[in-house]
N, C-alpha and C positions, 0 to 999 in steps of 0.2 A: 277754635281750640280753647278749651276750658283751662283757666288758671286755678290750680289747686294750692298755690302758695309755696310750691317747691319745684325744682327741676330735676330731671334725671340726668346724671352725668354719663358721658360716653365711657365705655369700657376701656380701662387701661390694660394694655397687654405688652409684653416684652418677651424676647426670646433669650432665655438664660444660657443657651448654648452659644450665643453670639456675644454675651456680656463679658467684659474684661473683669475677671474675678481675682486678678493678682493681688490687689490691695486687700480685698476681703480675706483671702487666704493668708496673707501676711498678718492681718489683724488676729486671725485665729491662732497663729503661731505665737504672737506677742502676748495675747491675753487668752490663754486656754479656757478660762472659766466662761468665756463668751459662748461656748458650745452648750452650756447648761441652760441658757435662756429659753424659757417656754412662752415668752410673749404675754405674760399675765397682765402687764400694765401697772403693776405696783410702783415701778419707777416713775412713770408718767404722772400717776396720781399724787405723788408727794413732791414733785419737782418744784423748787422755788422759782426757777426761771419761767416756768409755765404760767405762774400767777401774773407775771408782768409782760410776757411776750407770747407769741404763738408757737414757742418752742415745744416740740413733742419728741422726747427722747425715743419713744417706741417707734415712731415713724422714721426717725433717723436710723435706728438699728436695722429695720426692715429694708430701707432704701440702700444702706451700705451693703447688706447681705446679698442684695440683688445685683450689685456691681454698678449701681446708678449713682455716680459720685458728683454729678453736676450740682452746683449750689449747696452742697453739703457743708463746705467749709464755712460759708456764711451762717448756716443754721447752727453749727457747732460753736460758733463764737458767742451764741446766746447763753450757753451753759455757764453757770457760775462756779462749777466744781465744788459745790457745797457738801456733796457726799450723802445727802438724804436718800437718794436712790439706792446707793450701795447698802445703806443700813436696813432698808425695807425689803431688799431682794430675797425672796424665799429660797432661791437656788444658790445664793452666795456669789453672784457675778460681780466682779470688781469693775463697777461702772465708771468710776473716776479714771482708772487706768485705761479703760476702754475708750473714753472720750479723748483723753490725752493722746493715745496712740492713733485714733482716727484723725485728730487734728494734724499730727505729725505726718501721717501717710498722705493727707490731702494737701499739705502745704509744700509748695516748691522749695527746693533746698536753699534758695537765696532769700527766702522770706521767713519771718518769725510770726508766731501767733501770739 
């Protein structure tokens, strides 16, 4: 086998009809501007936390939308809530509110973030 300096990852697949979408639907009710997101990546490009960690707000958005909530609360703690992402969003998505609501939905009621 020849080594070309990269590897091909296995295909990730999931069945949306079996996913638990309750939290994602609740998030859409709490932050209606979230529906406007077109996934342009402007938020990820200006993210202050991304400069110091592997935080990727765009990846978090997509993962949450798919109903894959495992390990997201850890990822969301990396966000500094600086608001740069909200300022550059061309669609006017309230990303600070989005992150705060994601944290609340993923945090058990006896825990604080």
